[in-house]
C-alpha positions in Angstrom: 0.2 0.2 0.1 1.0 4.0 -0.6 -0.7 6.4 2.1 -1.2 9.9 0.1 -1.0 12.7 2.4 1.5 12.9 5.9 -0.6 15.3 7.5 -2.7 14.4 10.8 -4.5 11.7 10.0 -2.8 10.0 6.9 0.3 9.7 9.7 -2.3 8.4 11.8 -3.2 5.9 8.8 0.9 5.3 7.9 1.7 3.8 11.3 -1.9 1.5 11.4 -0.5 0.5 8.2 3.3 0.5 8.9 2.7 -1.9 11.9 -0.3 -3.9 10.3 0.2 -8.0 10.4 -0.7 -8.8 6.7 -0.6 -5.2 5.1 3.3 -3.9 3.4 3.7 0.0 3.8 6.1 0.5 0.4 5.9 4.5 0.2 3.9 8.0 1.4 3.7 10.5 -1.1 2.4 14.3 -0.3 2.9 18.1 -2.0 4.4 18.7 1.3 7.7 17.4 1.2 9.0 17.9 4.9 5.7 16.1 6.0 6.2 13.3 3.6 9.8 13.4 4.2 9.5 13.1 8.0 7.1 10.3 7.8 9.2 8.0 5.7 12.0 8.5 7.7 9.8 7.6 10.9 8.7 4.8 9.0 11.1 3.1 7.1 9.8 3.6 3.8 10.1 5.0 0.0 8.7 9.2 0.1 7.5 9.0 -3.5 8.4 12.1 -5.6 5.5 12.0 -7.6 1.8 10.4 -7.9 2.7 9.0 -11.7 5.4 7.1 -8.9 2.5 6.0 -7.1 0.0 4.8 -10.1 2.6 3.3 -12.0 4.6 1.3 -9.1 3.7 -2.9 -9.9 4.5 -3.4 -6.3 1.5 -1.1 -4.8 -1.7 -3.0 -4.9 -3.7 -1.0 -2.7 -3.6 3.4 -1.8 -5.3 5.2 1.4 -6.3 9.0 0.7 -5.7 11.0 3.6 -5.3 14.4 1.5 -7.9 17.6 1.8 -11.6 17.1 0.0 -10.7 18.9 -2.7 -8.2 16.6 -3.6 -10.2 13.5 -3.3 -12.3 13.1 -6.6 -9.0 13.5 -9.3 -7.1 11.3 -6.6 -9.7 8.8 -6.6 -10.0 8.7 -10.6 -6.2 8.6 -10.9 -6.2 5.7 -8.8 -8.9 3.3 -10.1 -7.9 4.1 -13.7 -3.9 2.7 -12.7 -5.7 0.0 -11.0 -5.7 0.5 -7.5 -7.8 -0.7 -4.8 -8.9 3.1 -3.2 -9.5 3.6 0.9 -10.5 7.2 1.1 -11.0 9.3 4.3 -14.5 11.2 4.6 -16.0 13.1 2.1 -16.1 12.0 -0.8 -16.2 15.8 -2.0 -18.4 18.5 -0.4 -20.2 19.2 -3.7 -22.2 16.6 -4.0 -23.1 16.7 -8.0 -19.0 16.8 -8.4 -18.9 13.0 -6.4 -21.9 12.2 -8.3 -19.5 13.0 -11.6 -16.5 11.1 -10.1 -19.3 8.1 -9.2 -19.6 8.2 -13.0 -16.2 8.3 -14.2 -15.2 5.3 -12.3 -18.0 2.8 -12.4 -16.3 1.8 -15.9 -13.8 0.2 -14.3 -15.5 -1.6 -11.5 -13.8 -0.2 -8.9 -12.7 -1.2 -5.3 -13.0 1.9 -3.0 -14.0 1.9 0.9 -14.9 5.4 2.4 -13.2 6.0 5.9 -16.2 6.2 8.0 -14.3 4.5 10.8 -17.6 5.4 13.6 -18.7 2.2 12.5 -15.8 -0.1 13.1 -15.6 1.4 16.6 -16.5 -1.3 19.4 -19.2 -0.3 21.6 -21.2 1.2 18.5 -20.3 -2.0 16.1 -21.7 -4.0 18.5 -24.7 -1.8 19.3 -25.6 -2.2 15.5 -24.9 -6.0 15.4 -26.8 -7.0 18.5 -29.6 -4.3 17.0 -29.4 -5.7 14.0 -30.1 -9.0 15.6 -33.4 -7.8 17.0 -32.1 -7.5 20.8 -34.5 -4.7 21.1 -37.1 -5.7 18.6 -38.3 -3.3 16.1 -36.3 -0.3 16.2 -38.1 3.2 16.9 -36.0 6.0 17.9 -32.3 6.4 17.6 -30.1 9.3 19.5 -26.5 9.8 17.7 -24.4 12.7 20.3 -21.4 14.2 18.3 -19.5 17.2 20.4 -16.1 17.9 19.9 -14.4 19.4 22.8 -13.4 22.7 20.9 -13.4 24.2 17.5 -11.5 23.5 14.6 -8.8 26.5 13.6 -10.7 29.0 11.3 -9.1 28.2 8.9 -9.8 24.8 8.4 -13.3 25.6 9.4 -13.0 27.8 6.2 -12.6 24.9 3.4 -14.2 21.8 5.6 -17.3 22.7 3.7 -19.3 23.6 7.1 -20.8 21.5 10.0 -23.3 19.8 8.2 -21.1 18.3 5.2 -17.7 17.7 7.9 -18.9 16.7 11.0 -22.3 15.8 10.6 -21.8 13.7 7.8 -20.1 10.9 9.8 -23.5 10.7 12.1 -25.6 10.6 9.1 -23.8 7.6 8.2 -24.2 6.2 11.4 -28.1 7.3 11.2 -27.6 4.7 8.2 -26.0 2.0 9.3 -27.8 2.0 12.1 -31.4 2.6 11.0 -31.0 2.4 6.7 -31.9 4.7 4.2 -33.5 8.3 5.5 -37.1 9.4 3.9 -37.1 12.5 5.9 -35.5 15.6 7.9 -35.8 18.5 9.3 -32.3 20.5 10.1 -32.2 23.5 12.9 -28.5 25.5 12.9 -27.0 28.3 15.2 -24.0 29.9 16.4 -24.2 29.4 20.5 -20.3 28.9 19.9 -18.5 31.6 18.8 -19.3 34.5 15.9 -16.3 34.1 14.3 -17.8 30.9 13.0 -20.7 32.6 11.5 -19.4 35.1 9.6 -17.7 32.6 7.8 -21.0 31.8 7.1 -21.2 28.2 9.3 -22.9 27.0 11.9 -21.5 25.7 15.3 -24.3 23.9 16.3 -27.1 22.0 15.2 -30.1 19.4 15.1 -31.2 17.3 12.9 -34.2 15.5 12.8 -35.1 12.3 10.5 -37.4 9.5 9.8 -36.3 6.4 8.2 -38.2 4.6 5.3 -38.9 2.0 8.4 -40.8 4.4 10.3 -38.2 4.8 13.2 -37.0 8.4 14.1 -34.0 9.6 14.4 -32.2 12.7 16.2 -28.4 14.0 15.6 -27.2 17.0 17.9 -23.5 18.7 17.0 -21.4 21.4 19.2 -18.7 22.4 18.1 -17.9 23.0 22.4 -17.7 20.0 24.9 -16.4 21.4 28.1 -16.2 18.1 29.3 -14.0 16.0 26.4 -15.3 14.7 23.1 -19.0 13.4 23.6 -19.4 10.4 21.6 -23.0 8.4 22.3 -25.9 6.4 20.8 -28.7 5.2 21.4 -31.2 2.9 19.8 -34.8 2.2 21.9 -37.4 -0.2 20.4 -40.0 -1.9 21.3 -38.5 -4.3 23.9 -35.6 -2.2 25.1 -32.8 -0.1 24.7 -29.3 0.3 24.0 -27.0 2.3 24.6 -23.1 3.2 23.5 -21.6 5.4 26.4 -18.4 8.0 26.2 -15.2 6.3 26.1 -12.8 7.5 29.5 -9.1 6.3 30.3 -10.3 4.2 33.1 -13.7 2.6 34.7 -12.9 3.8 38.2 -15.4 5.7 40.2 -14.4 7.8 42.9 -17.3 8.5 45.9 -16.9 10.6 49.0 -18.4 12.9 51.0 -19.2 15.6 48.5 -20.1 13.3 45.3 -20.6 9.8 44.0 -19.6 7.9 41.1 -17.3 10.9 39.8 -15.5 9.0 36.5 -12.0 10.1 34.5 -13.3 12.6 32.0 -14.1 11.9 28.5 -11.3 10.8 26.2 -10.0 14.7 25.1 -10.6 13.8 21.0 -11.2 11.6 18.2 -7.4 10.6 17.9 -7.4 8.7 21.5 -11.4 7.9 20.7 -11.7 6.2 17.8 -7.7 4.5 17.3 -9.6 1.0 17.6 -11.9 2.2 15.2 -9.2 3.2 12.7 -7.4 0.2 12.9 -10.8 -1.8 12.6 -11.6 -0.6 9.4 -7.7 -0.5 7.9 -7.9 -4.6 9.0 -11.7 -4.9 7.2 -9.7 -3.5 3.4 -7.1 -5.6 3.9 -9.8 -7.9 4.1 -11.4 -7.4 1.4 -8.3 -6.4 -0.9 -7.0 -10.1 -0.3 -10.0 -11.4 -0.7 -11.9 -10.2 -3.4 -14.8 -9.0 -1.0 -16.7 -6.1 -1.5 -16.1 -3.0 0.7 -17.9 -1.5 3.4 -18.7 1.2 3.3 -18.5 2.4 0.0 -18.7 4.7 -2.9 -22.0 4.7 -2.7 -22.2 4.8 1.7 -20.4 8.0 0.7 -22.8 9.3 -2.2 -25.7 9.2 0.0 -24.1 10.3 3.8 -23.2 13.7 1.8 -27.2 13.3 0.2 -28.3 14.0 3.6 -25.9 16.5 4.4 -26.8 18.6 1.2 -30.7 17.6 2.5 -30.2 18.8 5.6 -28.4 22.7 4.8 -31.2 22.7 2.1 -34.1 22.5 5.3 -31.8 24.9 7.1 -32.0 27.2 4.3 -35.9 26.5 3.7 -36.7 25.8 7.5 -38.6 23.1 5.8 -39.1 19.5 6.0 -37.5 17.6 3.3 -38.3 14.6 1.4 -35.5 12.4 0.3 -37.7 9.8 -1.8 
C-alpha cells in the first residue's frame, strides 16, 4: 500500500499500516515534501516523488487517500484508473454533483473503494449495531446520536471544510443509515452559540437534525463544536423490547465516591485520535481483508454519496426552514 497525505490523519493511517501484520506500507506521498520526508523516515519507507510514481508502481496494490477534501475526486479517479484498490477518508467531496460525476467516471473500471467512516468500526458502536440488527430490542423506534467536539477547529480549517453538516455531521448521517437504513425525511436546525467568528464564515457551530427512516423509525442527531467535558460521543437506540446505549469512552472505569459527590469518573477521552484509535485500526483491517479476499467493501462509494446527499438535504432544510423529503 501507499499513503497519500502526511498530515495528522495520514500519519495515523500510515503508522497503523506499518504495523499491520498482513499489509506492507511501501511509500508515502505529500505535496508538502517535509511532511512526507518525516513520515517516510519515521516509518522506514520510500517517499514517492510524484503521484505518477505511485500509479506506476506495480508493487502497490492499494492506496490510502488522506489528503484535503478538494483533492479526493481527482485522486480517487487516478487511482482507480491505475488499477489500485482505494481507501479514502470522508467525504468524497463537499460538492454532491462533483462526487456523483466521479462515480460515473470510475464505474466502467469496476472500482474497489472504501470510505473512511471509521465510527462503524468503533467496538462499542459496532456491537450496538450488531445487537440491534439481531433483533435484541425488537422493532427499532428511536435513535439518538450525540457528537460534540471539545473545541472548534481552527478557522482556516472551517473555511475550507464545507461546513459543519458536510464535515462533522456527515459521520452521524452515515451512522444513522448504518443503524436505521435509508432516510426518507428530515428537518435541520442550526445556530451559532459557540463562536461568532464561525458565523462570519457562513457556518453554524450547533445543530440538531430530526429524521424519519423508511422503516418508520425516528432519529435525532445533535452536534456542537464545543464540549467542556471532553469529546462527547454517544448513541442510544430504543425499540419495542428495550434499549441499547453506547456511552463515552474514558481512560479508566474507576469511580470515586466521597462526602461531596459519588460516582465521579475520569473525563471523556479528549478527541477523536484517542477516542477512535481502535476504530482506525479496525477499518484498515477490514479494508485489507477485502483486498486480500476480493470481497465487497463497506462502507463503499455509494455509502459516501448517500451521506453527502443527507448533508446537502440538511443544509436545504436549514435554509428553507422546511422538512425535506428524500424519496
